[in-house]
C-alpha positions, 0 to 999 in steps of 0.5 A: 500500500502506497502512502499519500506522499508517494501517490501525490509527490511530483518531483517536478512540482517540488523542483519548480516550487523550490526554484521559485522560492530560491529565486524569490530570495534574490540570492544565488543558489550557492548562498542559499545552499550555504545558509541551509547547510547543504552543498550548492551542487546538491541544491542545484540538483534539487531545483532541476529535479535530478535528486530528491532531498531526504527528510532532514533536508526537507525540514531544513528547506521548509524552515528556511523558506517558512513554508509547509512540508505539505506544500513544498512536496505538492500535497497542499496548494497553499504554502502554509496549509497542511494535508 
């Protein structure tokens, strides 16, 4: 039985949302990555849908950007809503 996240998660939606969040900061990806505590190439792979972050990194991302986990993975349509 698949979880709700597996059924609803779209890596391209996640990558688009993350890319938009990074762009909205007005900072370079490398600066955002450093502030989050991940390598710049790793953030780049997340933003281009080439890699999916683990839960630890997802939690860092939602904290940094002040959005809900449900929103960033595409379950909720509002940035602050939860499923």
